[in-house]
Every structure is written in structure tokens, then in C-alpha cells.
DRENDOMI-340057 format. One record per residue: z, x, y of N, C-alpha, C in turn. Coordinates in steps of 0.1 Angstrom, whole numbers, plus 5000, padded with zeros to 4 digits. Atoms other than C-alpha are relative to their C-alpha. Example, Ala and Ser with C-alpha at 12.3 -4.5 7.8 and 13.67 -1.06 7.14 Angstrom:
# DRENDOMI-340057
500050094988507851234955500050095012 500049914989507151374989500849925011 
This chain:
# DRENDOMI-340057
500050094988500050005000500050095012 500149924988499250135035500849935011 499350054989501450105065499250025013 500749994988499950035099500950075011 499349934989500950265128499449955013 500450054987500650175165498750075004 501249934995497850435170498849964991 501250045009495650265143499950084987 500149935013496150525116500949934990 499350065011497350425082500650124992 499349905008499850625061500349944987 499850065013500050575024501549994997 498650015004503350445010500450094989 499749915011505150694989501249954992 498950045009507150594959500450124992 499549885007509350854943500549964986 499650025014509850874906500950114996 499049895003512951064895499750034985 500349955014512151274864501150084994 498949935006515351454860501349925002 498850074999518751304853501250095002 498749924998522151424864500650014986 499349985012524451544837500749884995 499350135003526451224839499149904995 500950105004523451004836499450034986 500649955013522051214807501149974989 498950035010525451174789500149854997 500050155002525450794795498849964992 501250035007521850774782500250044985 499849965014522750974751501049914992 499050095006525750754744499449864996 500750135003523650434747499050014989 501049985010520950574725500750024986 499249995012523650654699500349864995 499650135004524650294699498949924994 501150085005521150164692499450054987 500449955013520750374661500549904989 499650105010520950164629501350044993 498749975007524350134613500549864995 499450135004526549864597500949955011 499350074990528549624616501450065004 498749934997531949804613499850135008 500349884993530450134624499549975014 500550044986528749964654501249975009 498850044993532049824665500850135004 499249884997533750164662499250095010 500849934990530850324681500249955014 499950064987531150074709501450045006 498649964995534950144712500050155005 500049864997534350524712499250025014 500849994988531650494739500749955012 499250064989533750264760501150095005 498949904996536650514759499550125007 500649884993534450804768499549975014 500450044986533050614798501149955008 498950074993536350464808499649865004 500450144998534750124806500549914989 499650095011535449814786498949994990 501050025010533649734754498949905005 501050104995532049434771499050065010 500949944991530649654798499050094992 500949925009529149884771499049914994 501050105006527549574755499049965010 500950044989526049484789499050115002 500949894998524649834793498950014989 501050005011523049824758499049895001 500950114998521649484765498950035011 500949964990520049614797499050104995 500849905006518649904778498949934991 500950075010517149674751499049925008 500950084992515549454778499250085010 500849914991514149754797500449995014 499550024986516249684828501050115003 498949894998518549994824499550105010 500349894990518650234853501350095001 498949914999520850544854500550015014 499649984986520950534892500749875005 499350124996522450184893501550004997 498650015002526050084894500249944986 499850055014527250034858501349934998 498850085001530249814865501250085001 498749944999533849884868500949994988 499350015013534949774834501449985001 
């Protein structure tokens, strides 16, 4: 998309794509990916509790993060709740 300037020139709109994650965001992403690996129901519950403890969040918040990931709405740069 182009922006109009008063002198008639147009400047292209610049969208930045972040290609590197901070260490904290990388850790969060690794934990969520661990949760989506196949396992039995008991193991999944244990994993959820472990991840919640590591993040200092509630299990419910962790479930919300996994759901966002599965729906393709997850963003490491967004606020992940206060749990």
C-alpha cells in the first residue's frame, strides 16, 4: 500500500517481519511444541502442569496458549496472560 505525501510523492508502506525470537520467546515456543507432541492423557496433564510451573502461569493459561498455537493465532510478541 502506498501513502500519499503532501508533495505528491508516494512512499511504500513497510511491514517488518521478525525472524529472530528472544530467548524467552524461544523457550515459550519450545514448551508449547513439547505439549503438542503425541502422548497419552495422563502424560499430557503432567506436561501441562510442568509447563505452567516453568512459565509461572496457570494450567488454564497454558491450555489457551496451546489452543492459539493450534488455531494459528499464536504470537510470541503478544501478552500471554497473567495466569
